[in-house]
Biopython code that builds the backbone (N, CA, C, O; Angstrom):
import numpy as np
from Bio.PDB.StructureBuilder import StructureBuilder

atoms = [
    (1, "MET", "N", (-16.927, -19.794, 1.327)),
    (1, "MET", "CA", (-16.740, -19.195, 0.022)),
    (1, "MET", "C", (-17.951, -18.319, -0.287)),
    (1, "MET", "O", (-19.092, -18.759, -0.138)),
    (2, "ALA", "N", (-17.712, -17.118, -0.703)),
    (2, "ALA", "CA", (-18.787, -16.172, -0.999)),
    (2, "ALA", "C", (-19.454, -16.528, -2.310)),
    (2, "ALA", "O", (-18.813, -16.922, -3.285)),
    (3, "LYS", "N", (-20.743, -16.376, -2.295)),
    (3, "LYS", "CA", (-21.491, -16.648, -3.519)),
    (3, "LYS", "C", (-21.659, -15.346, -4.288)),
    (3, "LYS", "O", (-22.075, -14.335, -3.722)),
    (4, "GLY", "N", (-21.341, -15.370, -5.559)),
    (4, "GLY", "CA", (-21.526, -14.201, -6.401)),
    (4, "GLY", "C", (-22.903, -14.228, -7.024)),
    (4, "GLY", "O", (-23.694, -15.146, -6.804)),
    (5, "LYS", "N", (-23.166, -13.211, -7.797)),
    (5, "LYS", "CA", (-24.426, -13.166, -8.519)),
    (5, "LYS", "C", (-24.458, -14.292, -9.540)),
    (5, "LYS", "O", (-23.446, -14.579, -10.180)),
    (6, "PRO", "N", (-25.598, -14.925, -9.697)),
    (6, "PRO", "CA", (-25.670, -15.940, -10.753)),
    (6, "PRO", "C", (-25.497, -15.255, -12.115)),
    (6, "PRO", "O", (-26.103, -14.222, -12.399)),
    (7, "GLN", "N", (-24.661, -15.860, -12.928)),
    (7, "GLN", "CA", (-24.411, -15.272, -14.243)),
    (7, "GLN", "C", (-25.499, -15.708, -15.218)),
    (7, "GLN", "O", (-25.888, -16.875, -15.268)),
    (8, "ALA", "N", (-25.967, -14.752, -15.976)),
    (8, "ALA", "CA", (-26.974, -15.059, -16.989)),
    (8, "ALA", "C", (-26.314, -15.847, -18.108)),
    (8, "ALA", "O", (-25.227, -15.507, -18.576)),
    (9, "GLN", "N", (-26.988, -16.897, -18.523)),
    (9, "GLN", "CA", (-26.452, -17.676, -19.631)),
    (9, "GLN", "C", (-26.667, -16.917, -20.925)),
    (9, "GLN", "O", (-27.721, -16.328, -21.164)),
    (10, "ARG", "N", (-25.632, -16.951, -21.754)),
    (10, "ARG", "CA", (-25.713, -16.288, -23.050)),
    (10, "ARG", "C", (-26.583, -17.131, -23.977)),
    (10, "ARG", "O", (-26.406, -18.344, -24.086)),
    (11, "VAL", "N", (-27.499, -16.486, -24.621)),
    (11, "VAL", "CA", (-28.382, -17.161, -25.573)),
    (11, "VAL", "C", (-27.644, -17.279, -26.904)),
    (11, "VAL", "O", (-27.119, -16.286, -27.407)),
    (12, "PRO", "N", (-27.595, -18.494, -27.485)),
    (12, "PRO", "CA", (-26.896, -18.636, -28.764)),
    (12, "PRO", "C", (-27.588, -17.842, -29.870)),
    (12, "PRO", "O", (-28.809, -17.686, -29.875)),
    (13, "THR", "N", (-26.788, -17.348, -30.795)),
    (13, "THR", "CA", (-27.338, -16.617, -31.934)),
    (13, "THR", "C", (-28.009, -17.586, -32.895)),
    (13, "THR", "O", (-27.814, -18.798, -32.808)),
    (14, "SER", "N", (-28.793, -17.047, -33.801)),
    (14, "SER", "CA", (-29.454, -17.899, -34.798)),
    (14, "SER", "C", (-28.411, -18.615, -35.659)),
    (14, "SER", "O", (-28.622, -19.753, -36.080)),
    (15, "TYR", "N", (-27.284, -17.941, -35.917)),
    (15, "TYR", "CA", (-26.221, -18.562, -36.708)),
    (15, "TYR", "C", (-25.583, -19.720, -35.942)),
    (15, "TYR", "O", (-25.289, -20.765, -36.522)),
    (16, "GLU", "N", (-25.373, -19.534, -34.651)),
    (16, "GLU", "CA", (-24.797, -20.611, -33.837)),
    (16, "GLU", "C", (-25.738, -21.817, -33.773)),
    (16, "GLU", "O", (-25.289, -22.962, -33.821)),
    (17, "LEU", "N", (-27.031, -21.559, -33.666)),
    (17, "LEU", "CA", (-28.004, -22.654, -33.657)),
    (17, "LEU", "C", (-28.005, -23.393, -34.993)),
    (17, "LEU", "O", (-28.066, -24.622, -35.026)),
    (18, "LEU", "N", (-27.937, -22.647, -36.092)),
    (18, "LEU", "CA", (-27.861, -23.263, -37.414)),
    (18, "LEU", "C", (-26.595, -24.106, -37.519)),
    (18, "LEU", "O", (-26.641, -25.241, -37.993)),
    (19, "GLY", "N", (-25.472, -23.558, -37.080)),
    (19, "GLY", "CA", (-24.209, -24.282, -37.136)),
    (19, "GLY", "C", (-24.244, -25.579, -36.346)),
    (19, "GLY", "O", (-23.723, -26.600, -36.796)),
    (20, "ALA", "N", (-24.857, -25.542, -35.170)),
    (20, "ALA", "CA", (-24.968, -26.750, -34.346)),
    (20, "ALA", "C", (-25.825, -27.800, -35.047)),
    (20, "ALA", "O", (-25.505, -28.988, -35.020)),
    (21, "ARG", "N", (-26.918, -27.359, -35.677)),
    (21, "ARG", "CA", (-27.788, -28.302, -36.394)),
    (21, "ARG", "C", (-27.052, -28.928, -37.582)),
    (21, "ARG", "O", (-27.137, -30.137, -37.797)),
    (22, "ILE", "N", (-26.332, -28.108, -38.350)),
    (22, "ILE", "CA", (-25.581, -28.596, -39.507)),
    (22, "ILE", "C", (-24.496, -29.568, -39.048)),
    (22, "ILE", "O", (-24.268, -30.599, -39.680)),
    (23, "GLN", "N", (-23.833, -29.234, -37.951)),
    (23, "GLN", "CA", (-22.780, -30.088, -37.418)),
    (23, "GLN", "C", (-23.343, -31.459, -37.029)),
    (23, "GLN", "O", (-22.716, -32.483, -37.300)),
    (24, "ARG", "N", (-24.516, -31.485, -36.400)),
    (24, "ARG", "CA", (-25.137, -32.772, -36.029)),
    (24, "ARG", "C", (-25.429, -33.606, -37.270)),
    (24, "ARG", "O", (-25.198, -34.816, -37.274)),
    (25, "VAL", "N", (-25.936, -32.966, -38.326)),
    (25, "VAL", "CA", (-26.267, -33.692, -39.559)),
    (25, "VAL", "C", (-24.990, -34.261, -40.184)),
    (25, "VAL", "O", (-24.946, -35.438, -40.541)),
    (26, "ILE", "N", (-23.960, -33.433, -40.315)),
    (26, "ILE", "CA", (-22.714, -33.864, -40.959)),
    (26, "ILE", "C", (-22.000, -34.936, -40.144)),
    (26, "ILE", "O", (-21.376, -35.831, -40.713)),
    (27, "ASN", "N", (-22.086, -34.857, -38.825)),
    (27, "ASN", "CA", (-21.398, -35.817, -37.966)),
    (27, "ASN", "C", (-22.186, -37.101, -37.720)),
    (27, "ASN", "O", (-21.701, -37.996, -37.027)),
    (28, "SER", "N", (-23.384, -37.204, -38.271)),
    (28, "SER", "CA", (-24.171, -38.417, -38.068)),
    (28, "SER", "C", (-23.458, -39.604, -38.716)),
    (28, "SER", "O", (-22.767, -39.435, -39.720)),
    (29, "PRO", "N", (-23.618, -40.796, -38.155)),
    (29, "PRO", "CA", (-22.953, -41.977, -38.715)),
    (29, "PRO", "C", (-23.281, -42.216, -40.194)),
    (29, "PRO", "O", (-22.402, -42.591, -40.971)),
    (30, "ALA", "N", (-24.531, -42.002, -40.580)),
    (30, "ALA", "CA", (-24.915, -42.222, -41.983)),
    (30, "ALA", "C", (-24.196, -41.255, -42.912)),
    (30, "ALA", "O", (-23.724, -41.649, -43.978)),
    (31, "ALA", "N", (-24.112, -39.982, -42.510)),
    (31, "ALA", "CA", (-23.429, -38.984, -43.337)),
    (31, "ALA", "C", (-21.937, -39.281, -43.407)),
    (31, "ALA", "O", (-21.328, -39.144, -44.468)),
    (32, "GLN", "N", (-21.354, -39.678, -42.309)),
    (32, "GLN", "CA", (-19.928, -39.992, -42.305)),
    (32, "GLN", "C", (-19.623, -41.198, -43.189)),
    (32, "GLN", "O", (-18.601, -41.231, -43.876)),
    (33, "LYS", "N", (-20.503, -42.173, -43.168)),
    (33, "LYS", "CA", (-20.292, -43.367, -43.990)),
    (33, "LYS", "C", (-20.383, -43.035, -45.478)),
    (33, "LYS", "O", (-19.571, -43.509, -46.274)),
    (34, "SER", "N", (-21.370, -42.220, -45.853)),
    (34, "SER", "CA", (-21.575, -41.894, -47.268)),
    (34, "SER", "C", (-20.774, -40.674, -47.705)),
    (34, "SER", "O", (-20.685, -40.371, -48.895)),
    (35, "ARG", "N", (-20.195, -39.980, -46.737)),
    (35, "ARG", "CA", (-19.463, -38.730, -46.985)),
    (35, "ARG", "C", (-20.331, -37.721, -47.744)),
    (35, "ARG", "O", (-19.877, -37.038, -48.662)),
    (36, "SER", "N", (-21.583, -37.657, -47.327)),
    (36, "SER", "CA", (-22.507, -36.676, -47.894)),
    (36, "SER", "C", (-23.626, -36.419, -46.899)),
    (36, "SER", "O", (-23.927, -37.256, -46.047)),
    (37, "ALA", "N", (-24.235, -35.243, -47.022)),
    (37, "ALA", "CA", (-25.336, -34.892, -46.133)),
    (37, "ALA", "C", (-26.272, -33.928, -46.836)),
    (37, "ALA", "O", (-25.831, -33.024, -47.544)),
    (38, "ALA", "N", (-27.562, -34.126, -46.636)),
    (38, "ALA", "CA", (-28.565, -33.198, -47.141)),
    (38, "ALA", "C", (-28.804, -32.158, -46.058)),
    (38, "ALA", "O", (-29.170, -32.496, -44.933)),
    (39, "LEU", "N", (-28.597, -30.905, -46.398)),
    (39, "LEU", "CA", (-28.817, -29.805, -45.469)),
    (39, "LEU", "C", (-30.057, -29.051, -45.931)),
    (39, "LEU", "O", (-30.076, -28.460, -47.011)),
    (40, "ILE", "N", (-31.073, -29.081, -45.109)),
    (40, "ILE", "CA", (-32.359, -28.497, -45.465)),
    (40, "ILE", "C", (-32.534, -27.165, -44.754)),
    (40, "ILE", "O", (-32.356, -27.074, -43.539)),
    (41, "LYS", "N", (-32.880, -26.138, -45.507)),
    (41, "LYS", "CA", (-33.139, -24.819, -44.927)),
    (41, "LYS", "C", (-34.514, -24.860, -44.270)),
    (41, "LYS", "O", (-35.528, -25.123, -44.917)),
    (42, "GLU", "N", (-34.518, -24.593, -42.965)),
    (42, "GLU", "CA", (-35.770, -24.612, -42.218)),
    (42, "GLU", "C", (-36.390, -23.218, -42.196)),
    (42, "GLU", "O", (-35.684, -22.228, -42.384)),
    (43, "PRO", "N", (-37.697, -23.127, -41.969)),
    (43, "PRO", "CA", (-38.380, -21.826, -41.997)),
    (43, "PRO", "C", (-37.761, -20.780, -41.074)),
    (43, "PRO", "O", (-37.809, -19.593, -41.398)),
    (44, "GLY", "N", (-37.190, -21.166, -39.951)),
    (44, "GLY", "CA", (-36.610, -20.201, -39.022)),
    (44, "GLY", "C", (-35.210, -19.736, -39.389)),
    (44, "GLY", "O", (-34.682, -18.818, -38.762)),
    (45, "ASP", "N", (-34.598, -20.357, -40.396)),
    (45, "ASP", "CA", (-33.245, -19.981, -40.819)),
    (45, "ASP", "C", (-33.296, -18.695, -41.635)),
    (45, "ASP", "O", (-34.059, -18.590, -42.595)),
    (46, "THR", "N", (-32.484, -17.724, -41.248)),
    (46, "THR", "CA", (-32.466, -16.487, -42.024)),
    (46, "THR", "C", (-31.634, -16.692, -43.289)),
    (46, "THR", "O", (-30.740, -17.537, -43.326)),
    (47, "ASP", "N", (-31.936, -15.917, -44.308)),
    (47, "ASP", "CA", (-31.168, -16.000, -45.551)),
    (47, "ASP", "C", (-29.701, -15.654, -45.302)),
    (47, "ASP", "O", (-28.807, -16.260, -45.893)),
    (48, "ALA", "N", (-29.455, -14.678, -44.424)),
    (48, "ALA", "CA", (-28.078, -14.262, -44.131)),
    (48, "ALA", "C", (-27.304, -15.390, -43.453)),
    (48, "ALA", "O", (-26.159, -15.660, -43.815)),
    (49, "ASP", "N", (-27.922, -16.052, -42.468)),
    (49, "ASP", "CA", (-27.257, -17.169, -41.779)),
    (49, "ASP", "C", (-26.988, -18.308, -42.752)),
    (49, "ASP", "O", (-25.896, -18.875, -42.778)),
    (50, "TRP", "N", (-27.987, -18.629, -43.540)),
    (50, "TRP", "CA", (-27.865, -19.735, -44.494)),
    (50, "TRP", "C", (-26.751, -19.442, -45.501)),
    (50, "TRP", "O", (-25.928, -20.312, -45.787)),
    (51, "SER", "N", (-26.724, -18.238, -46.030)),
    (51, "SER", "CA", (-25.700, -17.851, -47.003)),
    (51, "SER", "C", (-24.305, -17.903, -46.388)),
    (51, "SER", "O", (-23.367, -18.398, -47.014)),
    (52, "GLN", "N", (-24.166, -17.398, -45.173)),
    (52, "GLN", "CA", (-22.865, -17.421, -44.495)),
    (52, "GLN", "C", (-22.407, -18.858, -44.257)),
    (52, "GLN", "O", (-21.232, -19.174, -44.442)),
    (53, "MET", "N", (-23.329, -19.727, -43.850)),
    (53, "MET", "CA", (-22.976, -21.127, -43.596)),
    (53, "MET", "C", (-22.501, -21.801, -44.883)),
    (53, "MET", "O", (-21.499, -22.517, -44.876)),
    (54, "LEU", "N", (-23.209, -21.578, -45.975)),
    (54, "LEU", "CA", (-22.813, -22.192, -47.249)),
    (54, "LEU", "C", (-21.472, -21.646, -47.725)),
    (54, "LEU", "O", (-20.648, -22.396, -48.249)),
    (55, "ASP", "N", (-21.248, -20.355, -47.547)),
    (55, "ASP", "CA", (-19.957, -19.764, -47.920)),
    (55, "ASP", "C", (-18.825, -20.402, -47.131)),
    (55, "ASP", "O", (-17.775, -20.715, -47.693)),
    (56, "GLU", "N", (-19.031, -20.595, -45.841)),
    (56, "GLU", "CA", (-17.990, -21.189, -45.007)),
    (56, "GLU", "C", (-17.755, -22.652, -45.351)),
    (56, "GLU", "O", (-16.615, -23.116, -45.335)),
    (57, "LEU", "N", (-18.812, -23.379, -45.660)),
    (57, "LEU", "CA", (-18.643, -24.771, -46.082)),
    (57, "LEU", "C", (-17.876, -24.848, -47.397)),
    (57, "LEU", "O", (-17.010, -25.706, -47.567)),
    (58, "ALA", "N", (-18.196, -23.949, -48.326)),
    (58, "ALA", "CA", (-17.567, -23.960, -49.643)),
    (58, "ALA", "C", (-16.079, -23.628, -49.588)),
    (58, "ALA", "O", (-15.328, -24.005, -50.487)),
    (59, "GLU", "N", (-15.645, -22.922, -48.536)),
    (59, "GLU", "CA", (-14.231, -22.567, -48.399)),
    (59, "GLU", "C", (-13.349, -23.770, -48.098)),
    (59, "GLU", "O", (-12.134, -23.706, -48.290)),
    (60, "ASN", "N", (-13.933, -24.856, -47.635)),
    (60, "ASN", "CA", (-13.165, -26.034, -47.260)),
    (60, "ASN", "C", (-12.727, -26.823, -48.480)),
    (60, "ASN", "O", (-13.499, -27.026, -49.417)),
    (61, "ASP", "N", (-11.473, -27.267, -48.455)),
    (61, "ASP", "CA", (-10.973, -28.124, -49.525)),
    (61, "ASP", "C", (-11.742, -29.439, -49.491)),
    (61, "ASP", "O", (-12.193, -29.875, -48.431)),
    (62, "ASN", "N", (-11.887, -30.055, -50.628)),
    (62, "ASN", "CA", (-12.509, -31.373, -50.772)),
    (62, "ASN", "C", (-13.995, -31.390, -50.433)),
    (62, "ASN", "O", (-14.544, -32.443, -50.108)),
    (63, "VAL", "N", (-14.651, -30.234, -50.506)),
    (63, "VAL", "CA", (-16.092, -30.148, -50.246)),
    (63, "VAL", "C", (-16.785, -29.660, -51.511)),
    (63, "VAL", "O", (-16.351, -28.694, -52.139)),
    (64, "THR", "N", (-17.878, -30.348, -51.877)),
    (64, "THR", "CA", (-18.682, -29.962, -53.030)),
    (64, "THR", "C", (-20.102, -29.727, -52.546)),
    (64, "THR", "O", (-20.634, -30.509, -51.758)),
    (65, "ILE", "N", (-20.709, -28.658, -53.015)),
    (65, "ILE", "CA", (-22.087, -28.336, -52.636)),
    (65, "ILE", "C", (-22.955, -28.363, -53.881)),
    (65, "ILE", "O", (-22.668, -27.679, -54.863)),
    (66, "ALA", "N", (-24.015, -29.154, -53.839)),
    (66, "ALA", "CA", (-24.990, -29.221, -54.923)),
    (66, "ALA", "C", (-26.297, -28.620, -54.416)),
    (66, "ALA", "O", (-26.854, -29.088, -53.422)),
    (67, "HIS", "N", (-26.778, -27.600, -55.085)),
    (67, "HIS", "CA", (-28.003, -26.913, -54.650)),
    (67, "HIS", "C", (-29.226, -27.719, -55.037)),
    (67, "HIS", "O", (-29.300, -28.296, -56.122)),
    (68, "ARG", "N", (-30.186, -27.745, -54.120)),
    (68, "ARG", "CA", (-31.472, -28.423, -54.320)),
    (68, "ARG", "C", (-32.573, -27.407, -54.076)),
    (68, "ARG", "O", (-32.306, -26.297, -53.615)),
    (69, "ASP", "N", (-33.798, -27.775, -54.380)),
    (69, "ASP", "CA", (-34.924, -26.859, -54.160)),
    (69, "ASP", "C", (-35.109, -26.518, -52.682)),
    (69, "ASP", "O", (-35.467, -25.389, -52.347)),
    (70, "ASP", "N", (-34.870, -27.480, -51.807)),
    (70, "ASP", "CA", (-35.133, -27.277, -50.386)),
    (70, "ASP", "C", (-33.876, -27.086, -49.541)),
    (70, "ASP", "O", (-33.964, -27.011, -48.316)),
    (71, "GLY", "N", (-32.722, -27.008, -50.173)),
    (71, "GLY", "CA", (-31.472, -26.862, -49.426)),
    (71, "GLY", "C", (-30.289, -27.216, -50.305)),
    (71, "GLY", "O", (-30.232, -26.843, -51.477)),
    (72, "VAL", "N", (-29.352, -27.938, -49.727)),
    (72, "VAL", "CA", (-28.176, -28.353, -50.483)),
    (72, "VAL", "C", (-27.791, -29.771, -50.105)),
    (72, "VAL", "O", (-28.170, -30.279, -49.049)),
    (73, "GLN", "N", (-27.037, -30.392, -50.982)),
    (73, "GLN", "CA", (-26.401, -31.680, -50.704)),
    (73, "GLN", "C", (-24.914, -31.380, -50.635)),
    (73, "GLN", "O", (-24.345, -30.806, -51.564)),
    (74, "VAL", "N", (-24.289, -31.767, -49.540)),
    (74, "VAL", "CA", (-22.866, -31.538, -49.348)),
    (74, "VAL", "C", (-22.144, -32.873, -49.471)),
    (74, "VAL", "O", (-22.537, -33.865, -48.857)),
    (75, "PHE", "N", (-21.086, -32.883, -50.270)),
    (75, "PHE", "CA", (-20.252, -34.066, -50.448)),
    (75, "PHE", "C", (-18.833, -33.700, -50.043)),
    (75, "PHE", "O", (-18.406, -32.563, -50.242)),
    (76, "TRP", "N", (-18.105, -34.641, -49.483)),
    (76, "TRP", "CA", (-16.718, -34.377, -49.139)),
    (76, "TRP", "C", (-15.877, -35.630, -49.321)),
    (76, "TRP", "O", (-16.372, -36.757, -49.284)),
    (77, "THR", "N", (-14.608, -35.394, -49.516)),
    (77, "THR", "CA", (-13.651, -36.496, -49.591)),
    (77, "THR", "C", (-12.656, -36.319, -48.459)),
    (77, "THR", "O", (-12.418, -35.210, -47.981)),
    (78, "VAL", "N", (-12.091, -37.416, -48.050)),
    (78, "VAL", "CA", (-11.082, -37.387, -46.997)),
    (78, "VAL", "C", (-9.752, -37.674, -47.664)),
    (78, "VAL", "O", (-9.542, -38.771, -48.182)),
    (79, "PRO", "N", (-8.837, -36.688, -47.659)),
    (79, "PRO", "CA", (-7.565, -36.908, -48.322)),
    (79, "PRO", "C", (-6.753, -37.991, -47.611)),
    (79, "PRO", "O", (-6.771, -38.097, -46.385)),
    (80, "LYS", "N", (-6.054, -38.777, -48.392)),
    (80, "LYS", "CA", (-5.207, -39.819, -47.832)),
    (80, "LYS", "C", (-3.919, -39.196, -47.325)),
    (80, "LYS", "O", (-3.404, -38.239, -47.902)),
    (81, "ASP", "N", (-3.412, -39.751, -46.242)),
    (81, "ASP", "CA", (-2.116, -39.292, -45.722)),
    (81, "ASP", "C", (-1.031, -39.716, -46.664)),
    (81, "ASP", "O", (-1.055, -40.827, -47.192)),
    (82, "ASP", "N", (-0.064, -38.827, -46.884)),
    (82, "ASP", "CA", (1.058, -39.146, -47.780)),
    (82, "ASP", "C", (2.113, -39.953, -47.067)),
    (82, "ASP", "O", (3.127, -40.311, -47.667)),
]
sb = StructureBuilder()
sb.init_structure("model")
sb.init_model(0)
sb.init_chain("A")
sb.init_seg("    ")
for serial, (resi, resn, name, xyz) in enumerate(atoms, 1):
    if name == "N":
        sb.init_residue(resn, " ", resi, " ")
    sb.init_atom(name, np.array(xyz, "f"), 0.0, 1.0, " ", f" {name:<3s}", serial, name[0])
structure = sb.get_structure()
């Protein structure tokens, strides 16, 4: 089998890195149990990425965002099956 050129790995964007970090926080056992998570804006987070992430979170049904000095607190409910 012929070997091709090694493909360069794509570097994730700053938004993708932010999304992965937020996903880890929200999916943590403690956050899932309390159905809430504190999302802290880190120095490397751009205002544009942070704003886009909050806008996308706010679009979800059953999600409430409370703004804090250092970030936001996200709360969610899980709808019951009918």
